[in-house]
All heavy atoms as an XYZ file, in Angstrom:
674
protein
N     -38.525    -54.696     91.273
C     -38.545    -54.185     89.934
C     -38.855    -55.329     88.979
O     -38.291    -56.394     89.071
C     -37.186    -53.561     89.626
C     -37.070    -53.028     88.252
S     -35.440    -52.299     88.057
C     -35.908    -50.768     87.361
N     -39.744    -55.076     88.008
C     -40.125    -56.111     87.056
C     -39.173    -56.116     85.861
O     -38.717    -55.071     85.412
C     -41.551    -55.887     86.561
C     -42.593    -56.097     87.632
C     -43.958    -55.980     87.025
C     -45.013    -56.228     88.081
N     -46.359    -56.159     87.561
N     -38.934    -57.303     85.339
C     -38.080    -57.447     84.171
C     -38.890    -57.171     82.907
O     -40.067    -57.500     82.825
C     -37.498    -58.858     84.122
O     -36.756    -59.022     82.953
N     -38.270    -56.576     81.918
C     -38.953    -56.257     80.666
C     -38.496    -57.225     79.569
O     -38.562    -56.923     78.399
C     -38.664    -54.795     80.253
C     -38.976    -53.868     81.410
C     -39.481    -54.391     79.050
C     -38.662    -52.428     81.123
N     -38.038    -58.397     79.912
C     -37.536    -59.361     78.933
C     -38.688    -59.903     78.101
O     -39.852    -59.883     78.508
C     -36.830    -60.503     79.647
N     -38.352    -60.394     76.911
C     -39.359    -60.978     76.026
C     -39.923    -62.238     76.663
O     -39.217    -62.999     77.317
C     -38.739    -61.296     74.682
N     -41.208    -62.439     76.470
C     -41.856    -63.605     77.039
C     -41.552    -64.868     76.238
O     -41.608    -65.969     76.779
C     -43.372    -63.385     77.107
C     -43.807    -62.218     78.005
C     -45.320    -62.050     77.949
C     -43.357    -62.440     79.429
N     -41.227    -64.730     74.954
C     -40.900    -65.882     74.134
C     -39.415    -66.183     74.257
O     -38.587    -65.292     74.416
C     -41.249    -65.614     72.678
C     -42.733    -65.364     72.463
C     -43.020    -64.955     71.029
O     -42.123    -64.590     70.292
N     -44.281    -65.020     70.649
N     -39.084    -67.479     74.169
C     -37.693    -67.873     74.311
C     -36.864    -67.417     73.109
O     -35.748    -66.930     73.262
C     -37.590    -69.378     74.477
N     -37.412    -67.573     71.905
C     -36.676    -67.206     70.701
C     -37.510    -66.225     69.902
O     -38.648    -66.503     69.552
C     -36.372    -68.454     69.850
C     -35.655    -68.070     68.567
C     -35.540    -69.456     70.641
N     -36.951    -65.064     69.614
C     -37.680    -64.053     68.870
C     -37.501    -64.280     67.367
O     -38.434    -64.161     66.592
C     -37.209    -62.640     69.267
C     -37.903    -61.589     68.430
C     -37.470    -62.414     70.739
N     -36.303    -64.624     66.957
C     -36.053    -64.887     65.553
C     -35.713    -66.356     65.354
O     -35.132    -66.996     66.230
C     -34.888    -64.028     65.026
O     -33.735    -64.313     65.814
C     -35.215    -62.555     65.099
N     -36.044    -66.880     64.189
C     -35.818    -68.291     63.925
C     -34.334    -68.600     63.748
O     -33.843    -69.606     64.224
C     -36.589    -68.715     62.686
N     -33.607    -67.729     63.055
C     -32.178    -67.955     62.855
C     -31.400    -66.801     63.473
O     -31.718    -65.640     63.240
C     -31.836    -68.037     61.356
O     -32.274    -66.846     60.714
C     -32.529    -69.223     60.704
N     -30.396    -67.115     64.238
C     -29.605    -66.035     64.834
C     -28.759    -65.331     63.787
O     -28.291    -65.937     62.819
C     -28.727    -66.762     65.851
C     -28.623    -68.154     65.338
C     -29.925    -68.434     64.625
N     -28.557    -64.042     63.976
C     -27.745    -63.245     63.062
C     -26.289    -63.372     63.483
O     -25.928    -63.062     64.607
C     -28.200    -61.789     63.104
C     -27.379    -60.885     62.227
C     -27.442    -61.006     60.852
C     -26.554    -59.926     62.772
C     -26.691    -60.189     60.031
C     -25.806    -59.096     61.963
C     -25.868    -59.226     60.589
N     -25.441    -63.849     62.577
C     -24.032    -64.031     62.932
C     -23.159    -62.843     62.563
O     -21.965    -62.842     62.815
C     -23.475    -65.304     62.296
C     -23.481    -65.263     60.777
O     -23.965    -64.271     60.206
O     -22.995    -66.235     60.175
N     -23.754    -61.808     61.941
C     -23.019    -60.592     61.636
C     -22.257    -60.626     60.332
O     -21.638    -59.650     59.954
N     -22.265    -61.729     59.633
C     -21.546    -61.853     58.376
C     -22.530    -61.956     57.220
O     -23.585    -62.569     57.345
C     -20.655    -63.101     58.388
C     -19.578    -63.079     59.442
C     -18.543    -62.005     59.180
O     -18.230    -61.745     58.017
O     -18.048    -61.430     60.163
N     -22.203    -61.357     56.058
C     -23.084    -61.484     54.891
C     -23.052    -62.912     54.348
O     -22.032    -63.602     54.437
C     -22.509    -60.495     53.890
C     -21.106    -60.286     54.304
C     -21.059    -60.507     55.785
N     -24.160    -63.316     53.780
C     -24.232    -64.656     53.197
C     -23.495    -64.671     51.863
O     -23.110    -63.638     51.316
C     -25.695    -65.050     52.990
O     -26.275    -64.230     51.996
N     -23.317    -65.865     51.316
C     -22.656    -65.981     50.019
C     -23.453    -65.282     48.927
O     -22.879    -64.655     48.034
C     -22.464    -67.458     49.654
C     -21.399    -68.122     50.513
O     -20.565    -67.389     51.095
O     -21.400    -69.370     50.599
N     -24.774    -65.357     48.995
C     -25.624    -64.687     48.000
C     -25.471    -63.173     48.092
O     -25.417    -62.485     47.065
C     -27.078    -65.095     48.197
N     -25.384    -62.647     49.307
C     -25.194    -61.207     49.477
C     -23.824    -60.760     48.959
O     -23.701    -59.707     48.322
C     -25.355    -60.825     50.946
C     -26.774    -60.963     51.446
C     -26.900    -60.811     52.953
O     -25.940    -61.144     53.681
O     -27.961    -60.360     53.393
N     -22.795    -61.564     49.189
C     -21.465    -61.242     48.686
C     -21.431    -61.285     47.160
O     -20.792    -60.444     46.520
C     -20.423    -62.195     49.273
C     -20.114    -62.014     50.751
C     -19.187    -63.122     51.239
C     -19.512    -60.655     51.024
N     -22.141    -62.252     46.562
C     -22.219    -62.320     45.103
C     -22.926    -61.092     44.538
O     -22.523    -60.555     43.504
C     -22.941    -63.594     44.662
C     -22.118    -64.847     44.931
O     -20.890    -64.733     45.118
O     -22.711    -65.947     44.961
N     -23.983    -60.639     45.213
C     -24.706    -59.445     44.753
C     -23.814    -58.209     44.847
O     -23.813    -57.365     43.945
C     -25.979    -59.251     45.574
N     -23.030    -58.112     45.908
C     -22.109    -56.987     46.060
C     -21.056    -57.023     44.964
O     -20.725    -55.997     44.356
C     -21.456    -56.991     47.459
C     -22.508    -56.682     48.526
C     -20.300    -55.992     47.530
C     -22.033    -56.905     49.940
N     -20.524    -58.213     44.660
C     -19.536    -58.341     43.588
C     -20.121    -57.931     42.244
O     -19.443    -57.293     41.440
C     -19.021    -59.777     43.501
C     -18.010    -60.102     44.580
O     -17.448    -59.152     45.161
O     -17.781    -61.298     44.832
N     -21.385    -58.278     42.017
C     -22.023    -57.924     40.755
C     -22.217    -56.408     40.645
O     -22.103    -55.832     39.571
C     -23.371    -58.632     40.629
C     -24.055    -58.392     39.293
S     -25.644    -59.198     39.147
C     -25.142    -60.893     38.973
N     -22.485    -55.749     41.772
C     -22.738    -54.308     41.784
C     -21.462    -53.473     41.949
O     -21.517    -52.243     41.850
C     -23.701    -53.960     42.918
C     -25.089    -54.526     42.745
C     -25.986    -54.246     43.936
O     -25.596    -53.461     44.821
O     -27.069    -54.826     43.978
N     -20.326    -54.110     42.186
C     -19.106    -53.368     42.493
C     -18.689    -52.376     41.406
O     -18.290    -51.247     41.733
C     -17.955    -54.330     42.812
C     -16.737    -53.625     43.371
S     -17.061    -52.571     44.823
C     -17.482    -53.766     46.050
N     -18.765    -52.688     40.108
C     -18.390    -51.671     39.110
C     -19.261    -50.416     39.209
O     -18.752    -49.300     39.050
C     -18.594    -52.383     37.769
C     -18.472    -53.835     38.094
C     -19.017    -53.991     39.476
N     -20.543    -50.573     39.485
C     -21.427    -49.421     39.653
C     -21.052    -48.646     40.913
O     -21.015    -47.409     40.891
C     -22.893    -49.854     39.711
C     -23.908    -48.749     39.994
C     -23.845    -47.667     38.928
C     -25.306    -49.332     40.099
N     -20.741    -49.336     41.973
C     -20.370    -48.673     43.223
C     -19.102    -47.839     43.018
O     -19.029    -46.681     43.445
C     -20.177    -49.713     44.352
C     -21.514    -50.385     44.686
C     -19.548    -49.078     45.588
C     -21.394    -51.599     45.584
N     -18.121    -48.402     42.326
C     -16.868    -47.682     42.073
C     -17.138    -46.460     41.195
O     -16.591    -45.372     41.445
C     -15.829    -48.624     41.431
C     -14.617    -47.850     40.934
C     -15.414    -49.697     42.412
N     -17.985    -46.607     40.173
C     -18.308    -45.474     39.306
C     -19.013    -44.369     40.083
O     -18.740    -43.182     39.877
C     -19.178    -45.940     38.141
N     -19.920    -44.735     40.989
C     -20.618    -43.729     41.794
C     -19.664    -43.026     42.751
O     -19.788    -41.819     42.988
C     -21.775    -44.372     42.551
C     -22.928    -44.761     41.640
C     -24.043    -45.503     42.356
O     -23.785    -46.092     43.426
O     -25.165    -45.495     41.825
N     -18.706    -43.752     43.306
C     -17.703    -43.137     44.186
C     -16.839    -42.159     43.393
O     -16.534    -41.057     43.866
C     -16.840    -44.220     44.874
C     -15.627    -43.599     45.557
C     -17.673    -44.996     45.883
N     -16.465    -42.538     42.167
C     -15.679    -41.630     41.324
C     -16.465    -40.356     41.004
O     -15.899    -39.259     41.002
C     -15.260    -42.335     40.033
C     -14.220    -43.410     40.278
O     -13.594    -43.402     41.363
O     -14.040    -44.263     39.387
N     -17.760    -40.494     40.727
C     -18.596    -39.321     40.476
C     -18.661    -38.443     41.717
O     -18.523    -37.219     41.636
C     -20.010    -39.737     40.047
C     -21.029    -38.612     39.901
C     -20.579    -37.585     38.880
C     -22.397    -39.176     39.550
N     -18.833    -39.045     42.858
C     -18.884    -38.290     44.107
C     -17.564    -37.562     44.358
O     -17.559    -36.393     44.758
C     -19.214    -39.221     45.273
C     -19.487    -38.589     46.619
C     -20.677    -37.643     46.536
C     -19.730    -39.650     47.664
N     -16.450    -38.217     44.093
C     -15.143    -37.572     44.244
C     -15.018    -36.361     43.325
O     -14.520    -35.308     43.736
C     -14.016    -38.557     43.946
C     -13.808    -39.567     45.056
O     -14.298    -39.323     46.181
O     -13.164    -40.602     44.799
N     -15.462    -36.523     42.076
C     -15.381    -35.411     41.126
C     -16.250    -34.243     41.571
O     -15.869    -33.077     41.420
C     -15.798    -35.884     39.731
N     -17.419    -34.543     42.128
C     -18.309    -33.475     42.598
C     -17.772    -32.814     43.866
O     -17.879    -31.595     44.025
C     -19.705    -34.030     42.837
C     -20.417    -34.424     41.563
C     -21.738    -35.136     41.802
O     -21.960    -35.681     42.898
O     -22.548    -35.139     40.874
N     -17.170    -33.589     44.735
C     -16.624    -33.041     45.981
C     -15.480    -32.070     45.692
O     -15.327    -31.049     46.362
C     -16.163    -34.172     46.919
C     -17.384    -34.877     47.518
C     -15.255    -33.654     48.020
C     -17.058    -36.121     48.318
N     -14.697    -32.362     44.660
C     -13.563    -31.487     44.336
C     -14.012    -30.083     43.960
O     -13.233    -29.131     44.066
C     -12.743    -32.090     43.193
C     -11.978    -33.303     43.649
S     -10.884    -34.102     42.445
C     -11.050    -33.237     40.966
N     -15.248    -29.920     43.532
C     -15.712    -28.601     43.095
C     -16.548    -27.883     44.154
O     -17.111    -26.831     43.871
C     -16.540    -28.727     41.811
O     -17.700    -29.512     42.084
C     -15.735    -29.368     40.703
N     -16.630    -28.422     45.357
C     -17.471    -27.805     46.384
C     -16.930    -26.470     46.873
O     -17.695    -25.544     47.136
C     -17.651    -28.750     47.570
C     -18.572    -29.939     47.352
C     -18.608    -30.795     48.609
C     -19.968    -29.493     46.979
N     -15.627    -26.364     47.016
C     -15.058    -25.155     47.625
C     -14.469    -24.166     46.623
O     -13.826    -23.196     47.013
C     -14.000    -25.544     48.664
C     -12.847    -26.305     48.058
O     -12.998    -26.806     46.928
O     -11.800    -26.419     48.718
N     -14.687    -24.421     45.335
C     -14.166    -23.507     44.312
C     -15.041    -23.607     43.076
O     -15.767    -24.583     42.905
C     -12.723    -23.838     43.970
C     -12.543    -25.245     43.436
C     -11.065    -25.531     43.180
N     -10.848    -26.924     42.911
C     -11.072    -27.525     41.737
N     -11.529    -26.830     40.730
N     -10.834    -28.802     41.574
N     -14.983    -22.627     42.236
C     -15.759    -22.702     40.984
C     -15.237    -23.835     40.099
O     -14.039    -24.101     40.050
C     -15.520    -21.350     40.317
C     -14.923    -20.473     41.355
C     -14.312    -21.344     42.393
N     -16.150    -24.505     39.426
C     -15.765    -25.616     38.555
C     -15.085    -25.094     37.299
O     -15.597    -24.203     36.629
C     -16.994    -26.435     38.193
N     -13.939    -25.661     36.995
C     -13.239    -25.302     35.765
C     -13.769    -26.176     34.634
O     -14.565    -27.089     34.845
C     -11.726    -25.521     35.914
O     -11.494    -26.921     36.111
C     -11.166    -24.732     37.085
N     -13.304    -25.895     33.426
C     -13.716    -26.707     32.284
C     -13.270    -28.157     32.469
O     -14.000    -29.097     32.123
C     -13.123    -26.134     30.995
C     -13.598    -26.852     29.741
C     -13.041    -26.220     28.488
O     -12.727    -25.018     28.503
O     -12.910    -26.956     27.495
N     -12.091    -28.350     33.034
C     -11.596    -29.698     33.295
C     -12.486    -30.411     34.315
O     -12.797    -31.602     34.154
C     -10.159    -29.636     33.791
C      -9.491    -30.966     34.103
C      -9.378    -31.809     32.833
C      -8.122    -30.734     34.695
N     -12.897    -29.699     35.368
C     -13.796    -30.280     36.367
C     -15.123    -30.695     35.739
O     -15.649    -31.770     36.032
C     -14.063    -29.289     37.504
C     -12.826    -29.005     38.338
O     -11.960    -29.904     38.445
O     -12.727    -27.886     38.868
N     -15.668    -29.828     34.886
C     -16.937    -30.145     34.241
C     -16.811    -31.379     33.361
O     -17.703    -32.230     33.333
C     -17.424    -28.951     33.418
C     -17.858    -27.782     34.280
C     -18.156    -26.522     33.495
O     -18.066    -26.551     32.244
O     -18.479    -25.507     34.123
N     -15.680    -31.496     32.646
C     -15.455    -32.680     31.818
C     -15.329    -33.933     32.674
O     -15.858    -34.993     32.328
C     -14.171    -32.496     31.003
C     -14.455    -32.303     29.539
C     -13.182    -32.297     28.741
N     -12.581    -30.976     28.879
C     -11.319    -30.694     28.706
N     -10.472    -31.640     28.365
N     -10.863    -29.475     28.851
N     -14.609    -33.805     33.788
C     -14.428    -34.947     34.693
C     -15.770    -35.400     35.251
O     -16.052    -36.600     35.309
C     -13.478    -34.554     35.830
C     -13.143    -35.684     36.756
C     -12.178    -35.253     37.837
N     -10.882    -34.917     37.272
C     -10.280    -33.738     37.418
N     -10.840    -32.784     38.131
N      -9.093    -33.518     36.887
N     -16.615    -34.466     35.651
C     -17.941    -34.808     36.184
C     -18.810    -35.429     35.093
O     -19.502    -36.428     35.322
C     -18.617    -33.559     36.799
C     -17.878    -33.142     38.076
C     -20.084    -33.821     37.087
C     -18.307    -31.805     38.635
N     -18.768    -34.868     33.900
C     -19.569    -35.399     32.795
C     -19.143    -36.834     32.463
O     -19.975    -37.720     32.284
C     -19.445    -34.501     31.568
C     -20.362    -34.899     30.428
C     -20.375    -33.912     29.278
N     -19.042    -33.553     28.810
C     -18.478    -32.350     28.952
N     -19.120    -31.374     29.561
N     -17.273    -32.111     28.482
N     -17.827    -37.084     32.421
C     -17.344    -38.445     32.157
C     -17.756    -39.402     33.268
O     -18.142    -40.541     32.995
C     -15.819    -38.441     32.019
C     -15.369    -38.197     30.618
C     -13.886    -38.501     30.477
N     -13.257    -37.292     29.999
C     -12.312    -36.603     30.625
N     -11.846    -37.003     31.766
N     -11.829    -35.507     30.106
N     -17.689    -38.943     34.506
C     -18.075    -39.790     35.630
C     -19.577    -40.101     35.589
O     -19.980    -41.239     35.857
C     -17.705    -39.112     36.957
N     -20.403    -39.117     35.236
C     -21.843    -39.365     35.098
C     -22.120    -40.373     33.994
O     -22.947    -41.272     34.157
C     -22.583    -38.065     34.804
C     -22.821    -37.214     35.996
C     -23.744    -36.047     35.669
N     -23.822    -35.153     36.804
C     -23.712    -33.839     36.723
N     -23.552    -33.254     35.562
N     -23.783    -33.101     37.810
N     -21.430    -40.215     32.868
C     -21.615    -41.159     31.761
C     -21.182    -42.568     32.147
O     -21.819    -43.549     31.758
C     -20.845    -40.688     30.521
C     -21.483    -39.474     29.892
O     -22.660    -39.200     30.094
N     -20.686    -38.723     29.134
N     -20.123    -42.663     32.937
C     -19.678    -43.982     33.401
C     -20.701    -44.601     34.341
O     -20.972    -45.801     34.273
C     -18.323    -43.856     34.087
C     -17.764    -45.177     34.503
C     -16.332    -45.075     34.961
N     -15.965    -46.312     35.613
C     -15.268    -46.377     36.731
N     -14.833    -45.275     37.294
N     -14.989    -47.527     37.266
N     -21.291    -43.797     35.217
C     -22.336    -44.312     36.115
C     -23.519    -44.824     35.297
O     -24.046    -45.915     35.554
C     -22.794    -43.232     37.127
C     -24.069    -43.645     37.830
C     -21.695    -42.954     38.146
N     -23.945    -44.051     34.306
C     -25.057    -44.487     33.467
C     -24.724    -45.781     32.722
O     -25.565    -46.683     32.622
C     -25.437    -43.382     32.478
C     -26.073    -42.139     33.091
C     -26.253    -41.065     32.019
C     -27.395    -42.473     33.747
N     -23.507    -45.880     32.204
C     -23.103    -47.096     31.492
C     -23.071    -48.298     32.430
O     -23.513    -49.401     32.066
C     -21.741    -46.885     30.843
N     -22.573    -48.102     33.648
C     -22.522    -49.208     34.607
C     -23.921    -49.623     35.045
O     -24.185    -50.811     35.242
C     -21.673    -48.836     35.824
C     -20.197    -48.706     35.522
C     -19.560    -49.990     35.029
O     -20.076    -51.095     35.297
O     -18.527    -49.890     34.349
N     -24.838    -48.654     35.204
C     -26.227    -49.001     35.535
C     -26.847    -49.823     34.416
O     -27.539    -50.805     34.656
C     -27.052    -47.741     35.770
C     -26.787    -47.092     37.085
C     -27.667    -45.871     37.273
N     -27.337    -45.201     38.512
C     -27.754    -43.994     38.840
N     -28.525    -43.323     38.019
N     -27.406    -43.456     39.977
N     -26.599    -49.402     33.158
C     -27.110    -50.143     32.013
C     -26.545    -51.562     32.002
O     -27.283    -52.544     31.846
C     -26.740    -49.424     30.724
C     -27.227    -50.119     29.461
C     -26.489    -49.647     28.225
N     -25.064    -49.932     28.382
C     -24.095    -49.123     28.003
N     -24.365    -47.959     27.450
N     -22.836    -49.459     28.169
N     -25.232    -51.686     32.193
C     -24.600    -53.000     32.168
C     -25.107    -53.890     33.294
O     -25.348    -55.085     33.084
C     -23.077    -52.859     32.254
C     -22.482    -52.195     31.029
O     -23.175    -52.106     29.992
O     -21.316    -51.751     31.118
N     -25.269    -53.326     34.482
C     -25.782    -54.103     35.609
C     -27.207    -54.567     35.333
O     -27.539    -55.728     35.586
C     -25.739    -53.275     36.898
C     -26.309    -53.950     38.148
C     -25.527    -55.212     38.480
C     -26.305    -52.990     39.326
N     -28.031    -53.694     34.796
C     -29.405    -54.073     34.465
C     -29.417    -55.185     33.435
O     -30.179    -56.160     33.573
C     -30.182    -52.852     33.936
O     -30.166    -51.831     34.938
C     -31.610    -53.211     33.602
N     -28.574    -55.080     32.432
C     -28.508    -56.128     31.411
C     -28.030    -57.462     31.996
O     -28.542    -58.521     31.626
C     -27.605    -55.691     30.256
C     -28.231    -54.602     29.419
O     -29.446    -54.419     29.424
N     -27.401    -53.867     28.708
N     -27.059    -57.410     32.903
C     -26.583    -58.649     33.533
C     -27.676    -59.293     34.369
O     -27.851    -60.513     34.342
C     -25.360    -58.363     34.401
C     -24.086    -58.158     33.617
C     -22.856    -58.181     34.520
N     -22.890    -57.208     35.606
C     -22.370    -55.992     35.532
N     -21.790    -55.588     34.434
N     -22.416    -55.172     36.566
N     -28.411    -58.483     35.128
C     -29.479    -59.022     35.975
C     -30.584    -59.620     35.118
O     -31.070    -60.730     35.399
C     -30.033    -57.930     36.916
C     -31.291    -58.399     37.604
C     -28.980    -57.535     37.945
N     -30.984    -58.924     34.061
C     -32.036    -59.438     33.178
C     -31.580    -60.740     32.520
O     -32.335    -61.709     32.449
C     -32.417    -58.395     32.110
C     -33.274    -59.000     31.032
C     -33.154    -57.235     32.773
N     -30.323    -60.785     32.069
C     -29.799    -62.003     31.458
C     -29.770    -63.144     32.461
O     -30.064    -64.302     32.120
C     -28.419    -61.747     30.890
N     -29.425    -62.838     33.697
C     -29.381    -63.868     34.730
C     -30.780    -64.392     35.051
O     -30.991    -65.587     35.210
C     -28.734    -63.297     35.997
C     -28.307    -64.318     36.998
S     -27.411    -63.577     38.367
C     -28.708    -62.695     39.187
N     -31.767    -63.485     35.099
C     -33.127    -63.892     35.436
C     -33.815    -64.648     34.300
O     -34.653    -65.512     34.554
C     -33.969    -62.659     35.819
C     -33.575    -61.965     37.111
C     -34.409    -60.721     37.317
C     -33.697    -62.896     38.295
N     -33.471    -64.313     33.074
C     -34.107    -64.978     31.939
C     -33.288    -66.155     31.421
O     -33.665    -66.761     30.421
C     -34.325    -63.982     30.782
O     -33.059    -63.474     30.367
C     -35.250    -62.860     31.199
N     -32.200    -66.448     32.068
C     -31.375    -67.568     31.643
C     -30.553    -67.272     30.410
O     -30.242    -68.163     29.631
N     -30.216    -66.025     30.189
C     -29.383    -65.653     29.074
C     -30.156    -65.341     27.800
O     -29.572    -64.994     26.790
N     -31.482    -65.479     27.826
C     -32.302    -65.191     26.650
C     -32.995    -63.865     26.876
O     -33.919    -63.750     27.671
C     -33.350    -66.290     26.414
C     -34.183    -65.968     25.202
C     -32.670    -67.641     26.304
N     -32.512    -62.826     26.217
C     -33.131    -61.517     26.396
C     -33.419    -60.863     25.068
O     -32.858    -61.116     24.068
C     -32.223    -60.615     27.217
């Protein structure tokens, strides 16, 4: 039986150690408020899946959507400020 192993000794230049880099962790930290807002919106929407939405549910979803939009705006502003050196 013939082996199907790669003919080259190393396929990738750097081995993957399974851990995120410091830059990736910093990016996750920067995006965390948006991630939390999106999870809150998803929670509010999930609560209305098995029953009709009440006025309180609609308000909760509307507030969660507005928070997601605000966090997206804030994240975009932070990224632009970071890329332009604070001059925007």
